[in-house]
C-alpha positions as CSV (number, residue, x, y, z in Angstrom):
1,M,0.3,-25.5,-7.2
2,T,2.2,-23.5,-4.7
3,H,-0.1,-22.0,-2.0
4,S,0.8,-18.5,-0.8
5,V,-0.9,-16.4,1.8
6,V,-0.2,-12.6,2.1
7,V,-1.4,-11.3,5.4
8,G,-1.8,-7.6,5.1
9,G,-1.4,-8.0,1.4
10,A,-3.6,-5.0,0.3
11,G,-0.9,-2.5,1.3
12,F,1.9,-1.0,-0.7
13,V,4.4,-3.8,-0.2
14,G,1.9,-6.6,-0.3
15,R,0.5,-5.6,-3.7
16,R,3.9,-6.0,-5.3
17,F,4.4,-9.5,-3.9
18,V,0.9,-10.6,-4.8
19,K,1.6,-9.8,-8.4
20,Y,4.8,-11.7,-8.4
21,F,3.3,-14.8,-6.9
22,L,0.2,-14.6,-9.2
23,E,2.4,-14.4,-12.2
24,K,4.3,-17.5,-10.9
25,K,1.0,-19.3,-11.0
26,N,0.8,-19.6,-7.2
27,K,-2.6,-19.9,-5.5
28,V,-2.7,-16.5,-3.6
29,I,-4.9,-15.6,-0.7
30,V,-4.8,-12.0,0.6
31,V,-6.1,-11.4,4.1
32,D,-6.6,-7.8,4.9
33,N,-9.3,-5.7,6.7
34,I,-8.3,-2.5,4.9
35,A,-7.8,-0.7,8.2
36,K,-7.0,2.9,8.7
37,Y,-3.2,3.7,9.0
38,T,-2.2,0.6,7.0
39,G,-2.2,2.0,3.5
40,G,-4.4,-0.9,2.5
41,I,-6.6,-0.6,-0.7
42,H,-9.4,-2.9,-1.7
43,P,-8.1,-5.1,-4.6
44,K,-10.8,-3.8,-6.9
45,K,-9.1,-0.4,-6.7
46,W,-5.4,-1.4,-6.8
47,P,-3.8,1.3,-8.9
48,M,-1.2,-0.7,-11.0
49,Y,-3.1,-3.9,-11.8
50,N,-6.3,-5.8,-11.2
51,P,-5.6,-9.0,-9.2
52,F,-9.1,-10.3,-10.1
53,D,-7.8,-10.8,-13.6
54,Y,-6.0,-13.9,-12.2
55,K,-8.1,-16.9,-11.5
56,N,-5.7,-18.0,-8.8
57,F,-6.4,-14.9,-6.7
58,R,-8.7,-14.8,-3.6
59,F,-9.3,-11.8,-1.3
60,I,-10.6,-12.1,2.3
61,K,-11.6,-8.8,3.9
62,K,-11.1,-9.6,7.5
63,D,-8.9,-8.8,10.5
64,C,-6.1,-11.5,10.2
65,R,-6.5,-12.3,13.9
66,K,-10.1,-13.5,13.3
67,W,-9.0,-15.3,10.1
68,F,-6.3,-17.2,12.0
69,L,-9.0,-18.7,14.3
70,N,-10.8,-20.5,11.6
71,N,-8.1,-21.3,9.0
72,K,-5.6,-23.7,10.5
73,D,-4.9,-25.7,7.4
74,N,-1.4,-27.1,7.0
75,D,-0.9,-26.8,3.2
76,F,0.5,-23.2,3.1
77,D,3.8,-23.0,1.3
78,Y,4.7,-19.4,1.8
79,V,3.1,-16.9,4.2
80,L,4.1,-13.3,3.9
81,H,3.4,-11.6,7.2
82,L,2.9,-7.9,6.4
83,A,0.0,-7.1,8.6
84,A,0.7,-4.0,10.7
85,V,-0.5,-0.6,11.7
86,V,2.1,2.0,10.6
87,G,0.7,5.2,9.2
88,G,4.0,7.0,8.7
89,R,6.1,9.1,11.1
90,N,3.2,11.2,12.2
91,V,1.2,8.2,13.5
92,I,4.3,6.5,15.0
93,E,5.2,9.5,17.1
94,K,1.7,10.9,17.9
95,N,-0.3,7.7,18.4
96,P,2.2,5.1,19.7
97,L,-0.5,3.1,21.5
98,L,-2.4,2.6,18.3
99,V,0.8,1.3,16.7
100,A,1.3,-1.0,19.7
101,D,-1.6,-3.1,18.3
102,D,1.0,-4.7,16.1
103,L,2.2,-6.6,19.2
104,S,-1.2,-8.3,19.2
105,I,-1.1,-9.0,15.5
106,D,2.3,-10.6,15.7
107,S,1.4,-12.7,18.7
108,H,-1.7,-14.1,17.0
109,Y,0.4,-14.8,13.9
110,W,3.0,-16.9,15.5
111,Q,0.5,-18.8,17.7
112,W,-1.4,-19.6,14.5
113,A,1.8,-20.6,12.7
114,V,2.5,-23.2,15.4
115,I,-0.8,-24.9,14.5
116,A,-0.9,-24.3,10.8
117,K,2.8,-25.0,10.2
118,P,3.4,-23.0,7.0
119,K,6.4,-24.3,5.2
120,K,8.1,-20.8,5.3
121,T,7.2,-17.4,6.8
122,L,8.5,-14.3,5.2
123,C,8.3,-11.9,8.1
124,F,8.5,-8.2,7.4
125,S,10.2,-6.4,10.3
126,S,11.6,-2.9,10.0
127,S,14.7,-0.8,10.3
128,A,12.9,0.8,13.2
129,C,14.0,-2.1,15.3
130,Y,17.6,-0.9,15.4
131,P,18.9,1.0,18.5
132,I,18.3,4.7,18.2
133,S,21.6,5.3,19.9
134,L,23.3,4.3,16.6
135,Q,21.2,6.8,14.6
136,K,22.0,10.1,16.4
137,K,23.8,13.0,14.8
138,E,27.0,12.5,16.8
139,S,27.2,8.7,16.6
140,Y,25.4,7.4,13.5
141,R,26.7,4.7,11.2
142,L,25.3,2.2,8.8
143,L,23.3,-0.4,10.7
144,K,24.3,-4.1,10.6
145,E,22.0,-7.0,11.1
146,N,23.9,-8.1,14.2
147,D,23.4,-4.7,15.9
148,V,20.3,-6.4,17.2
149,D,21.5,-9.3,19.4
150,F,18.9,-11.2,21.4
151,N,21.7,-12.9,23.3
152,S,23.0,-9.6,24.6
153,V,21.7,-6.3,25.8
154,I,18.8,-5.0,23.8
155,R,19.1,-1.3,23.2
156,A,16.0,0.9,22.7
157,P,14.5,0.9,19.2
158,D,12.3,3.5,17.6
159,L,9.2,4.0,19.8
160,S,6.4,1.4,20.0
161,Y,6.7,0.5,16.3
162,G,10.3,-0.4,16.7
163,W,9.5,-2.5,19.8
164,S,6.7,-4.3,18.1
165,K,9.0,-5.3,15.2
166,L,11.8,-6.3,17.5
167,T,9.3,-8.5,19.4
168,C,8.1,-10.1,16.2
169,E,11.7,-11.0,15.3
170,Y,12.2,-12.5,18.7
171,L,9.0,-14.6,18.3
172,A,10.3,-15.8,14.9
173,R,13.5,-17.0,16.6
174,I,11.5,-18.8,19.3
175,A,9.2,-20.4,16.7
176,Y,12.2,-21.9,15.0
177,E,14.0,-23.0,18.1
178,K,10.9,-24.6,19.8
179,H,8.7,-25.6,16.9
180,N,11.1,-25.8,13.9
181,L,9.1,-23.1,12.0
182,K,11.2,-21.8,9.2
183,S,11.3,-18.0,8.6
184,I,13.4,-15.1,7.5
185,C,12.9,-11.5,8.9
186,Y,13.4,-8.7,6.5
187,R,14.3,-5.2,7.7
188,P,13.3,-2.7,5.0
189,F,14.7,0.8,5.3
190,S,13.0,3.7,3.5
191,G,11.1,1.8,0.8
192,Y,9.3,3.8,-1.8
193,G,7.5,3.3,-5.1
194,E,4.9,4.7,-7.5
195,D,1.7,3.8,-5.7
196,Q,2.8,4.4,-2.1
197,D,0.4,6.0,0.3
198,L,0.9,9.8,0.6
199,A,1.4,9.4,4.4
200,Y,5.0,8.5,3.5
201,P,7.6,11.2,2.6
202,F,8.7,10.0,-0.8
203,P,5.4,10.3,-2.7
204,S,4.3,13.2,-0.7
205,I,7.4,15.3,-1.5
206,C,7.3,14.3,-5.2
207,K,3.7,15.3,-5.5
208,R,4.3,18.6,-3.6
209,I,7.2,19.5,-6.0
210,I,5.1,19.0,-9.1
211,N,2.1,20.9,-7.7
212,N,4.3,23.9,-6.6
213,Q,6.6,24.4,-9.6
214,N,6.2,28.2,-9.4
215,S,7.0,28.4,-5.7
216,K,10.3,29.9,-4.5
217,I,10.3,27.9,-1.3
218,L,9.5,24.2,-0.6
219,K,9.0,22.8,2.9
220,V,9.9,19.4,4.2
221,W,9.3,18.0,7.7
222,G,11.7,18.4,10.6
223,S,15.0,20.1,10.0
224,G,15.3,18.5,6.6
225,R,18.8,17.4,7.4
226,Q,17.7,14.0,8.7
227,M,18.9,11.3,6.4
228,R,17.4,8.1,5.2
229,D,18.3,5.1,3.0
230,F,15.9,5.2,0.1
231,I,15.3,1.8,-1.6
232,H,12.8,1.2,-4.5
233,I,10.1,-1.4,-3.8
234,D,11.1,-3.3,-6.9
235,D,14.6,-3.8,-5.6
236,C,13.1,-4.9,-2.3
237,V,10.9,-7.5,-4.0
238,S,13.9,-8.8,-6.1
239,A,16.0,-9.1,-3.0
240,V,13.3,-11.0,-1.1
241,I,12.7,-13.4,-4.0
242,K,16.4,-14.1,-4.3
243,T,16.9,-14.8,-0.6
244,M,13.6,-16.2,0.8
245,D,14.9,-19.8,0.7
246,K,18.4,-19.0,1.9
247,I,17.7,-18.3,5.6
248,N,15.4,-20.5,7.8
249,N,16.2,-19.8,11.4
250,G,14.4,-16.4,11.7
251,D,17.6,-14.4,11.1
252,A,17.3,-10.9,9.8
253,L,18.4,-9.3,6.5
254,N,18.5,-5.6,5.7
255,L,16.8,-4.3,2.6
256,S,18.9,-1.2,2.0
257,T,21.3,0.5,-0.4
258,G,23.8,1.8,2.1
259,K,23.4,5.3,0.8
260,L,22.2,8.1,3.0
261,T,20.3,11.1,1.6
262,S,18.9,14.0,3.6
263,F,15.3,15.2,2.9
264,I,16.6,18.5,1.7
265,D,19.0,16.9,-0.7
266,F,16.3,14.4,-1.9
267,T,14.0,17.4,-2.6
268,K,16.7,19.3,-4.5
269,I,17.5,16.2,-6.6
270,A,13.9,15.8,-7.5
271,C,13.5,19.5,-8.3
272,K,16.6,19.4,-10.5
273,I,15.1,16.6,-12.6
274,I,12.3,18.9,-13.7
275,G,14.4,22.0,-14.0
276,F,13.1,23.6,-10.8
277,N,15.3,25.3,-8.2
278,P,13.5,26.5,-5.1
279,K,14.9,27.1,-1.6
280,V,14.2,24.0,0.5
281,V,13.6,24.6,4.2
282,G,12.6,22.4,7.1
283,V,9.5,22.8,9.3
284,K,10.7,21.9,12.8
285,K,7.3,21.6,14.3
286,N,6.7,18.5,12.3
287,P,8.2,15.1,13.3
288,E,11.5,14.1,11.7
289,G,12.5,10.9,13.6
290,V,16.1,9.8,14.1
291,F,18.9,11.8,12.5
292,A,20.3,9.1,10.2
293,R,19.0,5.6,9.4
294,G,21.0,3.6,6.8
295,G,21.6,-0.1,6.3
296,D,24.8,-1.9,5.9
297,T,24.8,-4.0,2.7
298,T,27.5,-6.5,3.5
299,K,25.2,-9.4,4.2
300,Q,23.0,-8.6,1.2
301,K,26.0,-8.7,-1.1
302,K,27.1,-12.1,0.3
303,L,23.7,-13.4,-0.7
304,G,24.0,-12.1,-4.2
305,I,21.9,-9.0,-3.9
306,R,22.7,-6.0,-6.2
307,H,20.2,-3.2,-6.2
308,K,19.5,-1.6,-9.6
309,I,17.2,1.4,-9.3
310,S,18.9,4.7,-8.4
311,L,17.2,7.4,-6.5
312,E,17.0,9.6,-9.6
313,E,15.4,6.8,-11.6
314,G,12.9,6.2,-8.7
315,I,11.9,9.8,-8.6
316,K,11.4,9.9,-12.4
317,R,9.1,6.8,-12.1
318,S,7.0,8.5,-9.4
319,F,6.7,11.7,-11.5
320,K,5.5,9.6,-14.5
321,Y,3.0,7.7,-12.2
322,F,1.4,10.9,-10.9
323,L,1.2,12.3,-14.5
324,N,-0.5,9.2,-15.8
325,K,-2.9,9.2,-12.9
326,K,-3.7,12.9,-13.6
327,E,-3.0,13.7,-9.9
328,L,-1.1,16.9,-10.6
329,N,-2.2,20.5,-10.5
330,G,0.3,21.3,-13.2
331,G,2.1,19.4,-16.0
332,L,5.7,18.2,-16.1
333,S,8.4,20.3,-17.7
334,W,10.6,17.1,-17.8
335,N,9.9,14.0,-19.8
């Protein structure tokens, strides 16, 4: 039986991968302390399925750094390293030292990996590791994996969260060069899905739209003209499963669509789906991050990745999810 560990597996991304590995009959261990600003949910309350329905599931509620100290077995096949403090743009900008705790988490992980020697690490980095100089209004373009080059000048990433992810990738590279530890580093862009924490813009905006169908004005954070590359979590999972055994030296791979959408346009698209046409305005006092962050898909395509879920389809799925969970103040005029 394949033995998989998902560190930070109670969060939005981890829950999807846990289900995949459980259905593949893997023995799955989730290590997560359900800390604030992680989006973690206790497995007994996971919204889309109950992992305890699977006999091959085990949950350990503990800070992964403490778990590493007493679990140095060498029989782990895949370890998904997802443990991180994130908390959305508000936390990243307003509490950067809290996010800097990710440096400690990553350091402990790779030190543990040297001893435990997992056969493969799936390391989840972030598009925040890319140079912000390539994401400004006057100079933005789609970001390529080789825009981060550890053998050249490292340009400033996005605040402490970006630095922590950049450092984690560097440690993955060292782990391969010095200890032959196999890994791949994924750089998700603006991932979204039905059960994502409301600290993130996609679910928050979708829910706001449904609950304010009679409003003439809808507000979004920042100028609203900032653009992101929205990719559905199911497409992320499919891409990871397809590529997780194709790269071993710690190299990075984008998880992106290559399509940029502003928050104003995203909101208008979502409103149109339910026949709602408000004026969408930005609230500049709220954080907005970089102007444009989108990922080049050339490397993904070479590895056989083709994303299937359009932004419109993803929005419809989120609307249906909120309706089924009865989390709306009003009903849907669309079906």
